[in-house]
Steps between C-alpha positions, in 0.01 A plus 500: 500500500720574806746230572556372853867617486372851512398444875722655753518325835337701772695670781485285815261729690186369683267745325625411137260227410352312207131433578353464153627144457241390770193599289321211352225434238154414596574127448792520751776488229795742502517769230766456243832650584493738214159646617648555848809665357282721290304616812824610658630668193161679437483621855857639505452667152161661567599625854803677361331639188195630688684605819445869437138480375252647743202731492378768738158432649338784301676411178269397211760268323567139482766250408481331162750206442527362156644145480630449147489120481323202647786264578502317830746759650284793384189337642687488833574863461121562451434304827760715693359827360154388608633436856681830516312769319268627774476870569288688753374756248267231374138610540341205672153659505276304268371635157761770485618605155862566588636206708873518431527128472835355399489362150700200373494464114624174352610510142424154362335353194454163667142414494533291813673767712198516737563134575874562569414782735258283700780243582591461874848629433383830356179681585286200601160631617562870448376536142159353611430800732685810359434695189637319189496677151605256222558661161257782579235268628408504871537140601445536867366767721668633827298273721692569828566882442869443455781756430628302196404445132635256255500586134613272209590638170653347167744783443634794695344740227164404656579650832346839565724791581413625836582833657408391857738215543850403588567261203768232527595238249666172587662258250674172556817659380473745791477215749791304352712809509391559864603146593841529327565840671412349845713200443795715392455696830486182697155579626258214599157552353381157597467568870284732707565727804220397719538768782215719383283187471594399848386835650184485276401163641532646849257774410226235464615300799543794742246368753268680732643842415336485163238227565319706761450799287131508391420496130332841521674812369781292353649779304584718808874486528501603858336185605808299397756710705534235783536215249773685305686583820482117593604410150808721516596422857451123508460352143803690365711359780383138438785274352454442121326170413544349158206509272548139364436218742602176304324261735160682460539630145588157349177331616268432218184651664679817633487705178264758651767556773769548240278741306406695812878545584593598149214751499704710732772533240253624229339737748829654609628537139243777466621692798737728309257620232250597791780678694591691176138597437497663851858629483448683176220706665691660775838648360710328758304625800516187729222638738257548210599168357400326828172691507427402132509124583205559734318739258506236224456194708161417336645519142814302600273231673283478196801457284637216714165318489504516113860392499425212739202376283712507189774303670260241642344435158842456348596251773186285428241627743138562399199694636219318664243363252131548563462172696794582725379855559157377599643249750732768644210739544294216655771467779462860609327379821835329614813709450738208602329269238516766243879571563565115484312473167700793349826351621402166344442669167821696482714207618375277224825363356373471145244782443524757796208732521508834704222699634676832450536455115250771417486867458618732786129614546395131543777408737395785726167341522582133530836498686565858640727387777781396262523845331669653816806281420543673160462841668767408763722352233516816287590708812782251568653522151729803561608352830587160340697668216691720749579197708655310206683804380659548851598125492660550161701787621617340816279719713629827341228757431 
């Protein structure tokens, strides 16, 4: 247990914020303070410990994180690894033998561990739709073609030795030591720098520069050149706006707004690993690096979709059921009615449902227009990272 006196007060800067306190349970009740604290600790810990983990797009390896306990803090670590461990060497094509999915192995002899994982504060809906292997039994198939597997074993000796993985083991002692180290250095791990999430949100709110691009040929990088220029020349010059809006976020029925805003944090947390995956291919050649972002735009976009699906399941969203999908298809004659129906589903304050919670192949069929935003986002990643780096160095290159 991490005590509250390990909290360091945040620096008084607009972009240092504490958004997780605004998340609520489905019944509208606040999460316990310990749960919220554990989310912050897990995020800070996992981001630091996995900050140099990345894979080149042609690399046939994967990340394997072994969590050596099932305490509440370690379950929060599992949640954070699931939010972060998404790499664009994942083979998204269906029925492939080598998929390079990230694997999370939980060491637990608790027969009720699945019920713990399914709690709202941990993995929520994710175990229903990703591959789950419990004590060598396939409990659940990979229904949505995700880039993540969950394995449960009684003992570490039951974990296979793999030659094609980066293997990382986390224990609760590791996290306690991490917290004490950060406390001794006076570093605040209970707040978040929301600058990258601010720029990420603007990717999806760019306006006609991206909205007017047709859904065809979405993986052609040249098609986004005007939008990228606008993004750099206009969005980067906008004054920073805080992520948290107390008046809006505190309203009982606005949880979907809160989750959509926090989604930008989870999205931008993955920027560094994607940048490293590209950077490690080009031996410091900046011109080649820029070219590689366009070359691998499809793989990057597929990875972003898989990441987004995992995040939405963890945050309590579900795919459409058969009845909802039938009604959605029956509204194909009226695009406005269909959009209104889809918005109504995803803004349900208790059980939000999203049309795009499906495989990449299916979303290209049922909602192709939205995929261009993923393509634009991945092209904007190096520019966002460079923007924040320049701000941190006071404008010095």
